[in-house]
C-alpha positions as CSV (number, residue, x, y, z in Angstrom):
1,M,-48.8,198.0,103.7
2,K,-48.0,195.0,105.9
3,R,-46.6,191.7,104.5
4,T,-47.3,188.2,105.7
5,D,-44.5,186.3,107.4
6,N,-44.7,183.9,104.4
7,C,-44.2,186.7,102.0
8,L,-41.1,187.9,103.9
9,R,-39.7,184.4,103.8
10,K,-40.2,184.4,100.0
11,L,-38.5,187.8,99.7
12,D,-35.6,186.7,101.8
13,R,-35.4,183.5,99.6
14,M,-35.3,185.5,96.4
15,N,-32.9,188.2,97.6
16,K,-30.4,185.6,99.0
17,S,-30.5,183.7,95.7
18,L,-29.8,186.8,93.7
19,R,-26.9,187.6,96.1
20,H,-25.6,184.1,95.6
21,E,-26.4,183.0,99.1
22,E,-28.3,179.9,100.2
23,G,-31.6,180.7,101.8
24,D,-34.1,178.1,103.2
25,R,-34.8,176.6,99.8
26,V,-34.4,177.2,96.1
27,P,-36.9,179.8,94.8
28,F,-39.6,178.5,92.4
29,S,-42.1,180.4,90.2
30,D,-42.9,180.9,86.5
31,F,-44.7,182.9,83.8
32,F,-47.8,181.3,82.4
33,W,-49.6,181.3,79.1
34,L,-53.2,182.2,79.6
35,T,-54.1,179.0,77.7
36,F,-52.2,177.0,80.3
37,I,-54.1,178.7,83.1
38,D,-57.4,177.8,81.3
39,R,-56.4,174.2,81.0
40,W,-55.0,174.1,84.5
41,R,-58.3,175.4,86.0
42,E,-60.3,172.9,83.9
43,E,-58.2,169.9,84.8
44,L,-58.2,170.6,88.5
45,G,-61.9,171.7,88.6
46,L,-61.0,175.2,89.9
47,A,-62.9,178.4,89.8
48,K,-62.6,180.7,86.8
49,D,-60.6,183.2,88.8
50,A,-58.2,180.6,90.3
51,D,-54.6,181.9,90.3
52,P,-51.6,179.5,90.0
53,Y,-49.3,182.0,91.9
54,K,-51.6,181.8,94.9
55,Y,-52.7,178.2,94.5
56,Y,-49.0,177.0,94.6
57,D,-47.7,179.8,96.8
58,L,-45.0,180.7,94.3
59,D,-42.0,182.8,95.2
60,W,-42.3,185.9,93.0
61,L,-44.1,187.6,90.2
62,V,-43.8,190.5,87.8
63,T,-46.2,193.3,86.9
64,V,-46.5,195.4,83.7
65,P,-47.6,199.0,83.6
66,N,-48.5,200.9,80.5
67,C,-45.3,201.1,78.4
68,D,-47.0,202.2,75.2
69,P,-45.4,205.2,73.7
70,H,-48.9,206.6,73.0
71,I,-51.4,206.3,75.8
72,K,-54.7,205.4,74.2
73,N,-57.2,202.6,74.1
74,F,-57.0,200.1,71.3
75,E,-58.7,201.0,68.0
76,M,-60.8,197.9,67.2
77,I,-60.5,197.4,63.4
78,K,-62.1,194.0,63.4
79,D,-63.9,192.0,66.1
80,T,-65.5,188.7,65.1
81,D,-65.8,185.2,66.7
82,D,-62.8,184.1,64.6
83,E,-60.4,187.0,64.9
84,Q,-59.6,190.4,66.2
85,V,-57.6,193.2,64.7
86,V,-56.5,196.2,66.8
87,R,-54.3,199.2,66.5
88,T,-52.3,199.8,69.7
89,G,-50.4,202.7,71.4
90,F,-47.3,201.6,69.5
91,E,-49.2,202.5,66.3
92,A,-48.9,198.8,65.3
93,V,-51.8,196.8,63.8
94,V,-52.0,193.4,65.4
95,R,-54.2,190.5,64.2
96,H,-55.2,187.6,66.5
97,K,-56.9,184.5,65.1
98,K,-58.9,182.3,67.4
99,G,-56.8,179.3,68.5
100,A,-53.5,180.9,67.6
101,Q,-50.8,180.9,70.3
102,M,-49.4,184.3,69.3
103,P,-50.8,187.4,67.5
104,Y,-49.5,188.5,64.1
105,F,-48.1,192.0,63.8
106,E,-49.6,193.0,60.5
107,L,-48.1,196.4,60.0
108,F,-46.2,199.2,61.7
109,E,-47.3,202.7,61.0
110,T,-43.7,203.9,61.6
111,D,-42.3,202.3,58.5
112,T,-39.9,204.8,57.0
113,I,-36.8,206.6,58.2
114,E,-38.7,209.9,58.1
115,K,-41.6,208.6,60.2
116,M,-39.1,207.1,62.7
117,L,-37.3,210.4,63.2
118,A,-40.5,212.3,63.5
119,F,-42.0,209.8,66.1
120,E,-43.1,211.5,69.3
121,F,-43.5,209.8,72.7
122,D,-46.1,210.6,75.3
123,D,-44.9,211.6,78.7
124,P,-43.4,208.6,80.5
125,W,-44.4,210.2,83.8
126,D,-48.1,210.5,82.8
127,E,-50.0,209.2,85.8
128,R,-52.4,207.3,83.5
129,R,-49.7,204.7,83.0
130,F,-49.8,203.7,86.6
131,F,-53.0,204.9,88.3
132,M,-55.7,204.3,85.7
133,G,-57.0,201.3,83.9
134,G,-57.2,201.0,80.2
135,D,-55.7,199.2,77.2
136,N,-52.0,198.7,76.6
137,Q,-50.1,196.5,74.4
138,L,-47.8,194.6,76.7
139,A,-50.6,193.7,79.1
140,G,-53.3,193.2,76.5
141,V,-51.8,191.6,73.4
142,S,-50.7,187.9,73.8
143,E,-52.7,184.7,73.1
144,V,-55.8,186.8,73.4
145,I,-56.7,190.5,73.1
146,T,-57.4,191.8,76.6
147,R,-59.2,195.1,77.0
148,D,-59.3,197.5,79.9
149,S,-56.4,196.2,82.0
150,P,-56.7,197.3,85.7
151,A,-54.7,200.2,87.1
152,W,-51.2,199.0,87.7
153,T,-50.8,200.4,91.2
154,E,-53.9,198.6,92.3
155,T,-52.5,195.3,91.0
156,V,-49.3,195.9,92.9
157,K,-51.1,196.7,96.1
158,S,-53.3,193.6,95.7
159,L,-50.2,191.4,95.5
160,Y,-47.8,193.0,97.8
161,S,-48.9,191.3,101.0
162,D,-48.3,187.8,99.6
163,F,-45.5,188.0,97.0
164,P,-42.3,189.7,96.1
165,V,-43.5,192.0,93.4
166,Y,-41.2,193.1,90.5
167,G,-42.0,196.0,88.2
168,S,-40.9,195.9,84.6
169,V,-39.9,197.9,81.6
170,C,-38.7,197.2,78.1
171,E,-35.1,197.8,77.0
172,T,-34.3,199.6,73.8
173,M,-34.7,196.7,71.4
174,E,-37.9,195.5,72.9
175,E,-39.6,198.9,72.8
176,G,-38.1,199.9,69.5
177,W,-39.1,196.9,67.4
178,R,-42.7,197.3,68.6
179,I,-42.7,200.8,67.0
180,I,-40.8,200.2,63.7
181,G,-40.8,196.4,63.4
182,T,-38.0,193.9,63.8
183,E,-37.2,193.8,60.1
184,N,-36.8,197.5,59.8
185,L,-34.8,197.8,63.0
186,L,-32.3,195.2,61.7
187,L,-32.2,196.5,58.2
188,W,-31.7,200.1,59.3
189,S,-29.0,199.1,61.8
190,A,-27.0,198.2,58.7
191,L,-28.1,200.8,56.1
192,N,-29.0,203.8,58.3
193,P,-27.1,203.4,61.5
194,D,-26.8,207.1,62.3
195,E,-30.6,207.8,61.9
196,L,-31.5,204.6,63.8
197,G,-29.1,205.6,66.5
198,I,-30.9,208.9,67.0
199,F,-34.2,207.1,67.3
200,L,-32.9,204.4,69.7
201,K,-31.4,207.0,72.0
202,R,-34.8,208.6,72.3
203,V,-36.3,205.1,73.0
204,S,-33.7,204.5,75.6
205,D,-34.4,207.9,77.3
206,F,-38.1,207.1,77.3
207,N,-37.6,203.7,78.9
208,L,-35.3,205.0,81.7
209,E,-37.8,207.7,82.6
210,L,-40.6,205.2,82.5
211,M,-38.6,203.1,85.0
212,K,-38.1,206.1,87.3
213,A,-41.7,207.0,87.1
214,Q,-42.8,203.5,87.8
215,Y,-40.6,203.3,90.9
216,E,-42.1,206.6,92.2
217,A,-45.7,205.5,91.5
218,A,-45.2,202.2,93.4
219,D,-44.2,204.2,96.5
220,G,-41.9,201.6,98.0
221,L,-43.9,198.5,97.0
222,L,-41.5,197.0,94.4
223,D,-38.9,194.4,95.2
224,G,-37.0,194.5,91.9
225,F,-37.4,195.1,88.2
226,V,-37.6,192.8,85.1
227,I,-36.2,194.3,82.0
228,W,-37.6,192.7,78.8
229,G,-35.2,192.5,75.9
230,D,-35.0,190.0,73.1
231,V,-31.8,190.6,71.3
232,A,-31.1,187.0,70.2
233,Y,-32.6,184.0,68.6
234,V,-32.0,180.3,68.8
235,N,-28.6,180.4,67.1
236,G,-27.2,183.6,68.5
237,M,-27.5,187.4,68.4
238,L,-29.9,189.2,66.1
239,F,-27.1,191.6,65.2
240,S,-23.4,191.8,66.0
241,P,-22.2,192.3,69.6
242,E,-20.6,195.5,68.4
243,T,-24.0,196.8,67.3
244,W,-25.5,195.8,70.6
245,R,-22.7,197.6,72.5
246,A,-23.2,200.8,70.5
247,H,-27.0,201.0,70.6
248,F,-28.3,199.0,73.6
249,K,-25.6,198.4,76.2
250,P,-25.4,202.0,77.5
251,A,-29.2,202.2,78.0
252,L,-29.3,198.9,79.8
253,K,-26.4,199.9,82.0
254,A,-28.3,203.1,83.0
255,M,-31.4,201.2,83.9
256,I,-29.5,198.7,86.0
257,E,-27.7,201.5,87.8
258,F,-30.9,203.3,88.6
259,S,-32.5,200.1,90.0
260,H,-29.4,199.4,92.1
261,S,-29.4,203.0,93.4
262,K,-32.8,202.2,94.9
263,G,-31.6,198.9,96.3
264,L,-33.6,196.7,93.8
265,P,-32.2,193.8,91.8
266,V,-32.7,193.4,88.1
267,I,-33.7,190.2,86.2
268,Y,-33.2,190.5,82.4
269,H,-35.5,188.5,80.2
270,G,-34.0,187.8,76.9
271,C,-35.0,184.9,74.6
272,G,-32.6,183.0,72.4
273,N,-28.9,182.5,72.9
274,S,-27.2,185.8,73.8
275,T,-24.2,184.3,75.4
276,A,-21.9,186.4,73.3
277,I,-22.8,189.5,75.4
278,W,-22.9,187.8,78.8
279,P,-19.5,189.2,79.8
280,D,-20.9,192.7,79.0
281,L,-24.0,192.0,81.1
282,I,-21.8,190.9,84.0
283,E,-19.7,194.0,83.6
284,I,-22.7,196.4,83.9
285,G,-23.9,194.6,87.0
286,L,-26.9,192.5,85.9
287,D,-28.1,190.4,88.7
288,C,-29.9,187.6,86.9
289,Y,-30.6,186.3,83.4
290,N,-33.9,184.7,82.3
291,P,-35.2,182.5,80.7
292,M,-32.2,180.5,79.3
293,E,-34.0,178.7,76.6
294,A,-33.0,175.0,76.4
295,K,-33.9,174.9,72.7
296,S,-31.2,177.6,72.2
297,G,-28.6,175.2,73.5
298,M,-28.4,176.7,77.0
299,D,-27.8,174.5,80.0
300,V,-27.7,176.2,83.4
301,V,-25.2,173.7,84.8
302,E,-22.8,174.4,82.0
303,K,-23.3,178.1,82.4
304,R,-22.6,177.9,86.1
305,Q,-19.3,176.0,85.3
306,T,-18.4,178.8,82.8
307,F,-19.5,181.9,84.6
308,G,-19.4,180.8,88.2
309,H,-21.4,183.2,90.5
310,D,-20.8,186.3,88.4
311,M,-24.5,186.3,87.5
312,A,-27.6,184.5,88.7
313,F,-29.8,182.4,86.5
314,C,-33.6,182.0,86.3
315,G,-35.4,179.4,84.1
316,N,-33.9,176.7,81.9
317,I,-36.3,173.8,82.7
318,D,-37.1,172.6,79.2
319,V,-40.8,173.0,78.5
320,M,-40.7,170.4,75.7
321,K,-39.6,167.8,78.2
322,W,-42.0,169.3,80.8
323,A,-44.9,168.7,78.3
324,D,-44.0,165.3,76.8
325,A,-40.9,163.5,78.1
326,P,-41.2,160.3,80.2
327,L,-41.4,161.3,83.9
328,D,-38.0,159.7,84.7
329,E,-36.4,161.9,81.9
330,L,-38.3,165.0,83.2
331,K,-37.0,164.2,86.7
332,D,-33.5,163.9,85.5
333,E,-33.9,167.4,83.8
334,V,-35.0,169.0,87.1
335,M,-32.7,167.2,89.5
336,R,-29.6,167.7,87.5
337,K,-30.2,171.4,87.0
338,L,-30.8,171.9,90.7
339,N,-27.0,171.6,90.9
340,A,-26.9,175.2,89.6
341,A,-28.5,176.3,92.8
342,K,-25.5,175.4,95.0
343,G,-24.3,178.5,96.7
344,G,-27.5,180.3,95.6
345,G,-27.9,182.1,92.2
346,F,-30.6,179.9,90.6
347,I,-34.4,180.4,90.5
348,V,-36.2,177.4,89.0
349,Q,-38.6,178.3,86.2
350,S,-39.4,177.1,82.7
351,D,-37.1,178.0,79.8
352,H,-39.6,180.7,78.7
353,S,-43.1,180.3,80.2
354,V,-45.5,177.4,80.8
355,P,-47.5,176.7,77.7
356,S,-50.8,174.9,77.3
357,N,-49.3,171.6,76.3
358,V,-48.1,171.2,79.9
359,S,-50.8,169.5,82.0
360,A,-51.6,170.5,85.5
361,E,-50.3,167.1,86.7
362,R,-47.0,167.5,85.0
363,F,-46.6,171.1,86.2
364,E,-47.2,169.8,89.8
365,F,-44.7,167.0,89.2
366,V,-41.9,169.6,88.7
367,R,-43.2,171.8,91.4
368,D,-43.2,168.9,93.9
369,L,-39.6,167.9,92.9
370,V,-38.3,171.3,93.6
371,R,-40.1,171.6,96.9
372,K,-39.0,168.1,98.0
373,H,-35.3,168.4,96.9
374,G,-34.7,172.1,96.9
375,D,-34.2,172.7,100.7
376,Y,-30.7,173.9,101.7
377,P,-28.3,172.3,102.1
378,L,-29.0,170.6,98.9
379,D,-29.0,166.8,98.9
380,L,-29.4,165.7,95.3
381,G,-28.4,162.1,95.8
382,S,-27.3,160.4,92.5
383,W,-27.9,163.6,90.6
384,D,-25.2,165.5,92.6
385,L,-22.4,167.0,90.6
386,P,-19.5,167.6,93.0
387,E,-17.7,169.9,90.6
388,I,-20.5,172.4,90.7
389,S,-20.3,174.8,93.7
């Protein structure tokens, strides 16, 4: 498939940033809540299928194949105007109430040590994951329950001409908690570490094979991978760094090594403050960390001062300020953090994803700032921090 010249410029912009080089300008994109997109379309009077990535000519996006351990359509337990309840291929029952930002995971079928050890995975190489439409939890369970997601390869092909396209896969924690629940995973890591370790090794093997199969299915159309892995919360790690190193680090290292063997960079998406394991992430070759939540105390300029160009950063624009702060304060937020893009290594995005309390006007305010002041060589005027390089 042929790419537009504009797409090739985006790809060069992204790759240079991830190699800590200065391209033509600082990359800018984001992840969007569906409720933001609905508001954005309404406020700008756009068509029901209007796409912010295309409308704003953003610099990259990520796609999600079927990562469910069991390939099957949702079992609809309840479907009313007020709420929906479904059982997914993770054998989790998920309830979504109308107007709620996030669904509620009501129960996990795999709720004992015995069930965990007996859990079986469908083939990660099954072609239905990539070449057929249907239901899957990662693509279909968020602010709304979405049925019959399109075939992943068709989505990739539809985007490839215009955008750098990243595939994605969960790491061990992200896949594992969706099967047994976060509470059980944390509890068993303390009380039943050996049994949990056996299960998590099988989860890790599944994820790595899913990544390999995804790469093959894309047939050369991927430009990188996002690995989803929430191992921290606002105040720090969900478990000790030693537990992470025992159960999660080897698997993440293997996935990064596979992606690099194919010449593809890796962006790791981890919520919360996981700074305690950043030296480990650098050691195993991670290219870029996202989203750097401001509410977790993260500041990309401070992280650049501490970690230099050992790892790139993506995100960190405070969505609370994006939504509500006076515009001069929001401008200070963006302009100061552009300092982290000196020498490359920073992709501007929100510090998680753009929610519905951000207006179309305020989203465009930040987009316009980055487009106006993000050309290399950077000229940040009174916001320039000479000690950042």
